[in-house]
Biopython code that builds the backbone (N, CA, C, O; Angstrom):
import numpy as np
from Bio.PDB.StructureBuilder import StructureBuilder

atoms = [
    (1, "MET", "N", (17.229, 85.850, 23.801)),
    (1, "MET", "CA", (17.627, 87.251, 23.407)),
    (1, "MET", "C", (19.121, 87.472, 23.844)),
    (1, "MET", "O", (19.477, 87.202, 24.991)),
    (2, "ASP", "N", (19.947, 87.949, 22.944)),
    (2, "ASP", "CA", (21.344, 88.171, 23.318)),
    (2, "ASP", "C", (21.487, 89.407, 24.154)),
    (2, "ASP", "O", (20.619, 90.280, 24.128)),
    (3, "PRO", "N", (22.622, 89.505, 24.936)),
    (3, "PRO", "CA", (22.833, 90.655, 25.762)),
    (3, "PRO", "C", (22.804, 91.992, 25.118)),
    (3, "PRO", "O", (22.322, 92.977, 25.678)),
    (4, "GLU", "N", (23.317, 92.008, 23.958)),
    (4, "GLU", "CA", (23.348, 93.295, 23.170)),
    (4, "GLU", "C", (21.969, 93.820, 22.941)),
    (4, "GLU", "O", (21.728, 95.025, 23.009)),
    (5, "THR", "N", (21.063, 92.921, 22.668)),
    (5, "THR", "CA", (19.640, 93.347, 22.434)),
    (5, "THR", "C", (19.042, 93.801, 23.701)),
    (5, "THR", "O", (18.282, 94.769, 23.681)),
    (6, "ILE", "N", (19.325, 93.173, 24.835)),
    (6, "ILE", "CA", (18.822, 93.549, 26.134)),
    (6, "ILE", "C", (19.299, 94.964, 26.411)),
    (6, "ILE", "O", (18.509, 95.826, 26.798)),
    (7, "LEU", "N", (20.660, 95.220, 26.203)),
    (7, "LEU", "CA", (21.149, 96.542, 26.417)),
    (7, "LEU", "C", (20.489, 97.613, 25.482)),
    (7, "LEU", "O", (20.276, 98.755, 25.890)),
    (8, "GLU", "N", (20.189, 97.226, 24.279)),
    (8, "GLU", "CA", (19.550, 98.125, 23.338)),
    (8, "GLU", "C", (18.137, 98.445, 23.888)),
    (8, "GLU", "O", (17.729, 99.605, 23.831)),
    (9, "ILE", "N", (17.410, 97.504, 24.392)),
    (9, "ILE", "CA", (16.111, 97.743, 24.886)),
    (9, "ILE", "C", (16.170, 98.642, 26.168)),
    (9, "ILE", "O", (15.322, 99.507, 26.388)),
    (10, "LEU", "N", (17.160, 98.398, 26.948)),
    (10, "LEU", "CA", (17.346, 99.213, 28.263)),
    (10, "LEU", "C", (17.632, 100.677, 27.873)),
    (10, "LEU", "O", (17.150, 101.624, 28.493)),
    (11, "SER", "N", (18.449, 100.804, 26.803)),
    (11, "SER", "CA", (18.853, 102.165, 26.363)),
    (11, "SER", "C", (17.724, 103.031, 25.739)),
    (11, "SER", "O", (17.833, 104.245, 25.564)),
    (12, "MET", "N", (16.653, 102.309, 25.426)),
    (12, "MET", "CA", (15.496, 102.911, 24.765)),
    (12, "MET", "C", (14.459, 103.382, 25.731)),
    (12, "MET", "O", (13.431, 103.934, 25.338)),
    (13, "GLN", "N", (14.727, 103.164, 27.019)),
    (13, "GLN", "CA", (13.724, 103.576, 28.081)),
    (13, "GLN", "C", (13.631, 105.035, 28.290)),
    (13, "GLN", "O", (14.622, 105.749, 28.140)),
    (14, "GLU", "N", (12.434, 105.524, 28.643)),
    (14, "GLU", "CA", (12.222, 106.876, 28.879)),
    (14, "GLU", "C", (13.038, 107.466, 29.985)),
    (14, "GLU", "O", (13.376, 106.779, 30.949)),
    (15, "GLU", "N", (13.353, 108.707, 29.866)),
    (15, "GLU", "CA", (14.297, 109.392, 30.887)),
    (15, "GLU", "C", (13.553, 109.537, 32.213)),
    (15, "GLU", "O", (14.207, 109.669, 33.248)),
    (16, "GLU", "N", (12.269, 109.519, 32.232)),
    (16, "GLU", "CA", (11.480, 109.812, 33.457)),
    (16, "GLU", "C", (11.695, 108.594, 34.524)),
    (16, "GLU", "O", (11.441, 108.754, 35.718)),
    (17, "HIS", "N", (12.162, 107.421, 34.017)),
    (17, "HIS", "CA", (12.343, 106.333, 34.874)),
    (17, "HIS", "C", (13.670, 106.285, 35.488)),
    (17, "HIS", "O", (14.632, 106.032, 34.763)),
    (18, "GLU", "N", (13.839, 106.501, 36.762)),
    (18, "GLU", "CA", (15.048, 106.541, 37.455)),
    (18, "GLU", "C", (15.608, 105.123, 37.642)),
    (18, "GLU", "O", (16.825, 104.937, 37.647)),
    (19, "SER", "N", (14.747, 104.146, 37.792)),
    (19, "SER", "CA", (15.155, 102.714, 38.049)),
    (19, "SER", "C", (14.440, 101.825, 37.024)),
    (19, "SER", "O", (13.327, 102.080, 36.563)),
    (20, "ILE", "N", (15.172, 100.781, 36.722)),
    (20, "ILE", "CA", (14.608, 99.704, 35.868)),
    (20, "ILE", "C", (14.858, 98.347, 36.540)),
    (20, "ILE", "O", (15.977, 98.050, 36.957)),
    (21, "PHE", "N", (13.852, 97.568, 36.636)),
    (21, "PHE", "CA", (14.041, 96.199, 37.193)),
    (21, "PHE", "C", (13.969, 95.144, 36.018)),
    (21, "PHE", "O", (12.926, 94.881, 35.419)),
    (22, "LEU", "N", (15.099, 94.617, 35.780)),
    (22, "LEU", "CA", (15.191, 93.671, 34.674)),
    (22, "LEU", "C", (15.050, 92.224, 35.186)),
    (22, "LEU", "O", (15.782, 91.807, 36.084)),
    (23, "ILE", "N", (14.149, 91.498, 34.634)),
    (23, "ILE", "CA", (13.970, 90.042, 34.936)),
    (23, "ILE", "C", (14.214, 89.283, 33.697)),
    (23, "ILE", "O", (13.567, 89.527, 32.678)),
    (24, "ALA", "N", (15.153, 88.341, 33.747)),
    (24, "ALA", "CA", (15.593, 87.641, 32.569)),
    (24, "ALA", "C", (16.090, 86.243, 32.973)),
    (24, "ALA", "O", (16.292, 85.967, 34.155)),
    (25, "HIS", "N", (16.283, 85.367, 31.976)),
    (25, "HIS", "CA", (16.836, 84.124, 32.190)),
    (25, "HIS", "C", (18.324, 84.109, 31.942)),
    (25, "HIS", "O", (18.849, 84.999, 31.273)),
    (26, "ASN", "N", (19.015, 83.116, 32.467)),
    (26, "ASN", "CA", (20.414, 82.881, 32.258)),
    (26, "ASN", "C", (20.613, 82.162, 30.966)),
    (26, "ASN", "O", (19.708, 81.408, 30.610)),
    (27, "PRO", "N", (21.700, 82.295, 30.195)),
    (27, "PRO", "CA", (22.877, 83.075, 30.670)),
    (27, "PRO", "C", (22.840, 84.558, 30.325)),
    (27, "PRO", "O", (23.799, 85.283, 30.594)),
    (28, "GLU", "N", (21.778, 84.996, 29.753)),
    (28, "GLU", "CA", (21.726, 86.424, 29.235)),
    (28, "GLU", "C", (21.728, 87.320, 30.444)),
    (28, "GLU", "O", (22.428, 88.327, 30.350)),
    (29, "LEU", "N", (21.066, 87.127, 31.560)),
    (29, "LEU", "CA", (21.042, 87.987, 32.667)),
    (29, "LEU", "C", (22.439, 88.171, 33.271)),
    (29, "LEU", "O", (22.880, 89.279, 33.575)),
    (30, "SER", "N", (23.127, 86.991, 33.430)),
    (30, "SER", "CA", (24.495, 87.065, 33.945)),
    (30, "SER", "C", (25.421, 87.816, 33.008)),
    (30, "SER", "O", (26.262, 88.599, 33.450)),
    (31, "GLU", "N", (25.270, 87.579, 31.734)),
    (31, "GLU", "CA", (26.078, 88.234, 30.709)),
    (31, "GLU", "C", (25.892, 89.681, 30.783)),
    (31, "GLU", "O", (26.899, 90.388, 30.743)),
    (32, "VAL", "N", (24.674, 90.242, 30.890)),
    (32, "VAL", "CA", (24.396, 91.650, 30.882)),
    (32, "VAL", "C", (24.912, 92.258, 32.170)),
    (32, "VAL", "O", (25.534, 93.318, 32.098)),
    (33, "ALA", "N", (24.700, 91.659, 33.379)),
    (33, "ALA", "CA", (25.317, 92.079, 34.593)),
    (33, "ALA", "C", (26.849, 92.195, 34.486)),
    (33, "ALA", "O", (27.432, 93.204, 34.882)),
    (34, "ASN", "N", (27.453, 91.201, 33.974)),
    (34, "ASN", "CA", (28.885, 91.207, 33.813)),
    (34, "ASN", "C", (29.396, 92.225, 32.829)),
    (34, "ASN", "O", (30.500, 92.742, 33.000)),
    (35, "PHE", "N", (28.586, 92.545, 31.747)),
    (35, "PHE", "CA", (28.970, 93.514, 30.809)),
    (35, "PHE", "C", (28.963, 94.908, 31.441)),
    (35, "PHE", "O", (29.827, 95.730, 31.136)),
    (36, "LEU", "N", (28.003, 95.176, 32.311)),
    (36, "LEU", "CA", (27.858, 96.452, 32.826)),
    (36, "LEU", "C", (28.460, 96.794, 34.239)),
    (36, "LEU", "O", (28.360, 97.915, 34.738)),
    (37, "SER", "N", (29.077, 95.757, 34.825)),
    (37, "SER", "CA", (29.710, 95.903, 36.101)),
    (37, "SER", "C", (31.244, 95.612, 36.031)),
    (37, "SER", "O", (31.700, 94.724, 35.311)),
    (38, "PRO", "N", (32.035, 96.440, 36.850)),
    (38, "PRO", "CA", (33.320, 96.056, 36.996)),
    (38, "PRO", "C", (33.602, 94.791, 37.803)),
    (38, "PRO", "O", (34.610, 94.096, 37.680)),
    (39, "ASP", "N", (32.558, 94.571, 38.670)),
    (39, "ASP", "CA", (32.591, 93.284, 39.500)),
    (39, "ASP", "C", (32.218, 92.139, 38.609)),
    (39, "ASP", "O", (31.458, 92.308, 37.655)),
    (40, "HIS", "N", (32.736, 90.986, 38.903)),
    (40, "HIS", "CA", (32.402, 89.773, 38.083)),
    (40, "HIS", "C", (31.543, 88.941, 38.913)),
    (40, "HIS", "O", (31.977, 88.488, 39.972)),
    (41, "PHE", "N", (30.304, 88.692, 38.496)),
    (41, "PHE", "CA", (29.363, 87.946, 39.240)),
    (41, "PHE", "C", (29.368, 86.428, 38.850)),
    (41, "PHE", "O", (28.750, 85.584, 39.499)),
    (42, "GLY", "N", (30.094, 86.156, 37.768)),
    (42, "GLY", "CA", (29.994, 84.761, 37.279)),
    (42, "GLY", "C", (28.613, 84.459, 36.799)),
    (42, "GLY", "O", (28.007, 85.274, 36.102)),
    (43, "LYS", "N", (28.085, 83.290, 37.158)),
    (43, "LYS", "CA", (26.699, 82.914, 36.791)),
    (43, "LYS", "C", (25.801, 83.290, 37.933)),
    (43, "LYS", "O", (25.897, 82.721, 39.021)),
    (44, "ILE", "N", (24.926, 84.246, 37.696)),
    (44, "ILE", "CA", (23.968, 84.578, 38.766)),
    (44, "ILE", "C", (22.987, 83.445, 38.969)),
    (44, "ILE", "O", (22.344, 83.012, 38.013)),
    (45, "PRO", "N", (22.850, 82.938, 40.225)),
    (45, "PRO", "CA", (21.984, 81.856, 40.465)),
    (45, "PRO", "C", (20.445, 82.191, 40.230)),
    (45, "PRO", "O", (20.066, 83.363, 40.239)),
    (46, "ALA", "N", (19.603, 81.169, 40.028)),
    (46, "ALA", "CA", (18.165, 81.461, 39.962)),
    (46, "ALA", "C", (17.786, 82.151, 41.298)),
    (46, "ALA", "O", (18.216, 81.808, 42.400)),
    (47, "LEU", "N", (16.920, 83.176, 41.055)),
    (47, "LEU", "CA", (16.457, 84.095, 42.197)),
    (47, "LEU", "C", (17.540, 84.992, 42.695)),
    (47, "LEU", "O", (17.338, 85.632, 43.727)),
    (48, "GLY", "N", (18.690, 85.098, 42.045)),
    (48, "GLY", "CA", (19.695, 86.076, 42.432)),
    (48, "GLY", "C", (19.278, 87.500, 42.027)),
    (48, "GLY", "O", (18.597, 87.704, 41.022)),
    (49, "VAL", "N", (19.685, 88.421, 42.795)),
    (49, "VAL", "CA", (19.319, 89.810, 42.562)),
    (49, "VAL", "C", (20.587, 90.650, 42.639)),
    (49, "VAL", "O", (21.317, 90.640, 43.629)),
    (50, "VAL", "N", (20.819, 91.393, 41.526)),
    (50, "VAL", "CA", (21.894, 92.359, 41.430)),
    (50, "VAL", "C", (21.435, 93.715, 41.191)),
    (50, "VAL", "O", (20.583, 93.916, 40.325)),
    (51, "SER", "N", (21.936, 94.693, 41.899)),
    (51, "SER", "CA", (21.556, 96.138, 41.734)),
    (51, "SER", "C", (22.778, 96.865, 41.341)),
    (51, "SER", "O", (23.785, 96.883, 42.049)),
    (52, "LEU", "N", (22.678, 97.467, 40.194)),
    (52, "LEU", "CA", (23.798, 98.305, 39.624)),
    (52, "LEU", "C", (23.333, 99.739, 39.535)),
    (52, "LEU", "O", (22.174, 100.007, 39.216)),
    (53, "GLN", "N", (24.252, 100.679, 39.822)),
    (53, "GLN", "CA", (24.002, 102.034, 39.741)),
    (53, "GLN", "C", (24.929, 102.729, 38.684)),
    (53, "GLN", "O", (26.128, 102.452, 38.640)),
    (54, "PHE", "N", (24.362, 103.623, 37.846)),
    (54, "PHE", "CA", (25.070, 104.188, 36.823)),
    (54, "PHE", "C", (25.005, 105.685, 36.969)),
    (54, "PHE", "O", (24.010, 106.250, 37.423)),
    (55, "ASP", "N", (26.068, 106.298, 36.579)),
    (55, "ASP", "CA", (26.184, 107.802, 36.594)),
    (55, "ASP", "C", (25.784, 108.355, 35.170)),
    (55, "ASP", "O", (26.623, 108.835, 34.408)),
    (56, "ILE", "N", (24.498, 108.257, 34.878)),
    (56, "ILE", "CA", (24.024, 108.670, 33.601)),
    (56, "ILE", "C", (22.768, 109.599, 33.735)),
    (56, "ILE", "O", (22.076, 109.530, 34.750)),
    (57, "GLU", "N", (22.485, 110.422, 32.773)),
    (57, "GLU", "CA", (21.316, 111.245, 32.811)),
    (57, "GLU", "C", (20.140, 110.652, 31.993)),
    (57, "GLU", "O", (18.963, 110.897, 32.260)),
    (58, "ARG", "N", (20.534, 109.878, 31.008)),
    (58, "ARG", "CA", (19.517, 109.256, 30.158)),
    (58, "ARG", "C", (19.917, 107.742, 29.918)),
    (58, "ARG", "O", (21.093, 107.382, 29.892)),
    (59, "TRP", "N", (18.910, 106.939, 29.755)),
    (59, "TRP", "CA", (19.127, 105.504, 29.568)),
    (59, "TRP", "C", (19.871, 105.309, 28.248)),
    (59, "TRP", "O", (20.581, 104.311, 28.123)),
    (60, "SER", "N", (19.755, 106.214, 27.232)),
    (60, "SER", "CA", (20.419, 106.073, 25.979)),
    (60, "SER", "C", (22.024, 106.117, 26.224)),
    (60, "SER", "O", (22.806, 105.668, 25.386)),
    (61, "GLU", "N", (22.395, 106.633, 27.310)),
    (61, "GLU", "CA", (23.844, 106.638, 27.580)),
    (61, "GLU", "C", (24.473, 105.244, 28.056)),
    (61, "GLU", "O", (25.685, 105.066, 28.174)),
    (62, "LEU", "N", (23.590, 104.372, 28.289)),
    (62, "LEU", "CA", (23.963, 102.983, 28.787)),
    (62, "LEU", "C", (24.707, 102.253, 27.694)),
    (62, "LEU", "O", (24.219, 102.177, 26.566)),
    (63, "GLU", "N", (25.846, 101.725, 27.987)),
    (63, "GLU", "CA", (26.601, 100.964, 27.002)),
    (63, "GLU", "C", (27.499, 99.928, 27.665)),
    (63, "GLU", "O", (27.904, 100.085, 28.817)),
    (64, "THR", "N", (27.788, 98.920, 26.957)),
    (64, "THR", "CA", (28.754, 97.889, 27.423)),
    (64, "THR", "C", (30.117, 98.427, 27.890)),
    (64, "THR", "O", (30.712, 99.247, 27.192)),
    (65, "GLY", "N", (30.587, 98.018, 28.967)),
    (65, "GLY", "CA", (31.872, 98.460, 29.500)),
    (65, "GLY", "C", (31.858, 99.726, 30.165)),
    (65, "GLY", "O", (32.925, 100.212, 30.539)),
    (66, "MET", "N", (30.697, 100.356, 30.368)),
    (66, "MET", "CA", (30.707, 101.644, 31.140)),
    (66, "MET", "C", (30.910, 101.389, 32.618)),
    (66, "MET", "O", (30.699, 100.272, 33.089)),
    (67, "GLU", "N", (31.308, 102.384, 33.337)),
    (67, "GLU", "CA", (31.503, 102.250, 34.723)),
    (67, "GLU", "C", (30.262, 102.339, 35.497)),
    (67, "GLU", "O", (29.463, 103.257, 35.306)),
    (68, "SER", "N", (30.056, 101.334, 36.442)),
    (68, "SER", "CA", (28.891, 101.309, 37.257)),
    (68, "SER", "C", (29.325, 100.913, 38.651)),
    (68, "SER", "O", (30.468, 100.499, 38.847)),
    (69, "LYS", "N", (28.427, 101.032, 39.632)),
    (69, "LYS", "CA", (28.620, 100.660, 40.996)),
    (69, "LYS", "C", (27.713, 99.609, 41.355)),
    (69, "LYS", "O", (26.528, 99.772, 41.067)),
    (70, "THR", "N", (28.084, 98.522, 41.956)),
    (70, "THR", "CA", (27.292, 97.507, 42.476)),
    (70, "THR", "C", (26.720, 97.908, 43.817)),
    (70, "THR", "O", (27.454, 98.051, 44.794)),
    (71, "ASP", "N", (25.323, 98.102, 43.871)),
    (71, "ASP", "CA", (24.712, 98.386, 45.122)),
    (71, "ASP", "C", (24.663, 97.159, 46.068)),
    (71, "ASP", "O", (24.971, 97.233, 47.257)),
    (72, "PHE", "N", (24.245, 96.002, 45.439)),
    (72, "PHE", "CA", (24.188, 94.745, 46.150)),
    (72, "PHE", "C", (24.032, 93.600, 45.140)),
    (72, "PHE", "O", (23.585, 93.753, 44.003)),
    (73, "PHE", "N", (24.424, 92.495, 45.642)),
    (73, "PHE", "CA", (24.270, 91.158, 44.995)),
    (73, "PHE", "C", (23.733, 90.189, 46.044)),
    (73, "PHE", "O", (24.473, 89.769, 46.933)),
    (74, "ILE", "N", (22.493, 89.843, 45.952)),
    (74, "ILE", "CA", (21.868, 88.835, 46.873)),
    (74, "ILE", "C", (21.601, 87.524, 46.151)),
    (74, "ILE", "O", (20.992, 87.458, 45.084)),
    (75, "TYR", "N", (22.115, 86.456, 46.831)),
    (75, "TYR", "CA", (21.791, 85.177, 46.219)),
    (75, "TYR", "C", (20.778, 84.515, 47.182)),
    (75, "TYR", "O", (20.601, 84.939, 48.324)),
    (76, "PRO", "N", (20.095, 83.405, 46.640)),
    (76, "PRO", "CA", (18.943, 82.831, 47.376)),
    (76, "PRO", "C", (19.222, 82.436, 48.762)),
    (76, "PRO", "O", (18.310, 82.530, 49.583)),
    (77, "LYS", "N", (20.408, 81.993, 49.126)),
    (77, "LYS", "CA", (20.658, 81.575, 50.600)),
    (77, "LYS", "C", (20.638, 82.768, 51.483)),
    (77, "LYS", "O", (20.449, 82.621, 52.691)),
    (78, "GLN", "N", (20.825, 83.953, 50.952)),
    (78, "GLN", "CA", (20.792, 85.199, 51.799)),
    (78, "GLN", "C", (19.386, 85.714, 52.009)),
    (78, "GLN", "O", (19.202, 86.562, 52.883)),
    (79, "PHE", "N", (18.422, 85.289, 51.309)),
    (79, "PHE", "CA", (17.111, 85.871, 51.432)),
    (79, "PHE", "C", (16.542, 85.826, 52.870)),
    (79, "PHE", "O", (15.839, 86.753, 53.272)),
    (80, "ARG", "N", (16.822, 84.816, 53.610)),
    (80, "ARG", "CA", (16.254, 84.703, 55.001)),
    (80, "ARG", "C", (16.796, 85.861, 55.856)),
    (80, "ARG", "O", (16.184, 86.208, 56.866)),
    (81, "TYR", "N", (17.901, 86.448, 55.482)),
    (81, "TYR", "CA", (18.385, 87.643, 56.299)),
    (81, "TYR", "C", (17.755, 88.952, 55.913)),
    (81, "TYR", "O", (17.813, 89.935, 56.652)),
    (82, "TYR", "N", (17.130, 88.952, 54.699)),
    (82, "TYR", "CA", (16.535, 90.182, 54.300)),
    (82, "TYR", "C", (14.986, 90.163, 54.406)),
    (82, "TYR", "O", (14.304, 91.079, 53.946)),
    (83, "MET", "N", (14.461, 89.079, 55.034)),
    (83, "MET", "CA", (13.022, 88.897, 55.210)),
    (83, "MET", "C", (12.663, 89.614, 56.484)),
    (83, "MET", "O", (13.424, 89.558, 57.450)),
    (84, "PRO", "N", (11.459, 90.332, 56.525)),
    (84, "PRO", "CA", (11.008, 90.896, 57.803)),
    (84, "PRO", "C", (10.835, 89.688, 58.808)),
    (84, "PRO", "O", (10.609, 88.539, 58.427)),
    (85, "ARG", "N", (10.962, 90.057, 60.104)),
    (85, "ARG", "CA", (10.898, 89.156, 61.194)),
    (85, "ARG", "C", (9.639, 88.280, 61.193)),
    (85, "ARG", "O", (9.673, 87.089, 61.502)),
    (86, "GLN", "N", (8.509, 88.942, 60.824)),
    (86, "GLN", "CA", (7.231, 88.150, 60.841)),
    (86, "GLN", "C", (7.216, 87.160, 59.811)),
    (86, "GLN", "O", (6.630, 86.101, 60.037)),
    (87, "ILE", "N", (7.782, 87.355, 58.700)),
    (87, "ILE", "CA", (7.804, 86.291, 57.614)),
    (87, "ILE", "C", (8.742, 85.240, 58.126)),
    (87, "ILE", "O", (8.390, 84.062, 58.061)),
    (88, "ARG", "N", (9.877, 85.556, 58.615)),
    (88, "ARG", "CA", (10.781, 84.529, 59.097)),
    (88, "ARG", "C", (10.197, 83.643, 60.162)),
    (88, "ARG", "O", (10.399, 82.429, 60.154)),
    (89, "ALA", "N", (9.456, 84.258, 61.099)),
    (89, "ALA", "CA", (8.797, 83.501, 62.130)),
    (89, "ALA", "C", (7.746, 82.580, 61.575)),
    (89, "ALA", "O", (7.577, 81.460, 62.057)),
    (90, "THR", "N", (6.985, 83.074, 60.493)),
    (90, "THR", "CA", (5.987, 82.176, 59.950)),
    (90, "THR", "C", (6.590, 81.045, 59.210)),
    (90, "THR", "O", (6.115, 79.913, 59.309)),
    (91, "LEU", "N", (7.651, 81.319, 58.450)),
    (91, "LEU", "CA", (8.272, 80.204, 57.649)),
    (91, "LEU", "C", (9.171, 79.305, 58.551)),
    (91, "LEU", "O", (9.487, 78.182, 58.156)),
    (92, "GLY", "N", (9.573, 79.769, 59.718)),
    (92, "GLY", "CA", (10.525, 79.010, 60.504)),
    (92, "GLY", "C", (11.971, 79.292, 60.064)),
    (92, "GLY", "O", (12.282, 79.274, 58.873)),
    (93, "ASP", "N", (12.818, 79.544, 61.012)),
    (93, "ASP", "CA", (14.207, 79.866, 60.660)),
    (93, "ASP", "C", (15.060, 78.664, 60.524)),
    (93, "ASP", "O", (15.307, 77.995, 61.527)),
    (94, "PRO", "N", (15.554, 78.319, 59.308)),
    (94, "PRO", "CA", (16.319, 77.085, 59.167)),
    (94, "PRO", "C", (17.658, 77.041, 59.884)),
    (94, "PRO", "O", (18.363, 76.035, 59.813)),
]
sb = StructureBuilder()
sb.init_structure("model")
sb.init_model(0)
sb.init_chain("A")
sb.init_seg("    ")
for serial, (resi, resn, name, xyz) in enumerate(atoms, 1):
    if name == "N":
        sb.init_residue(resn, " ", resi, " ")
    sb.init_atom(name, np.array(xyz, "f"), 0.0, 1.0, " ", f" {name:<3s}", serial, name[0])
structure = sb.get_structure()
C-alpha cells in the first residue's frame, strides 16, 4: 500500500478518536512518518516506534507536508530503558 493511500485511510477516521496507532511494513511506514514530520527518520527499523502530534481538530485535516511535532522515536536497542524494572530483572539486563 502506498503512503498516499495510508494517509487517505488515516484522514477518514472518526473525530472521536484522539489517537491512532498505525502498524505497517517498510518502506511505507518510514515514508508516511517522513511525509508527516519535519524530522527525518530515514528508515525506521523493525520494531521502531514513532509518535507524532498534530494540531488538528479532525483527521480529515491530515495531509502530506503539514506541521507536526515528534513526541518520541524509540528504536529497538532503546526498549530495555523503557521496560519496567520487573521485566528487565526477569529478562536479565544485557
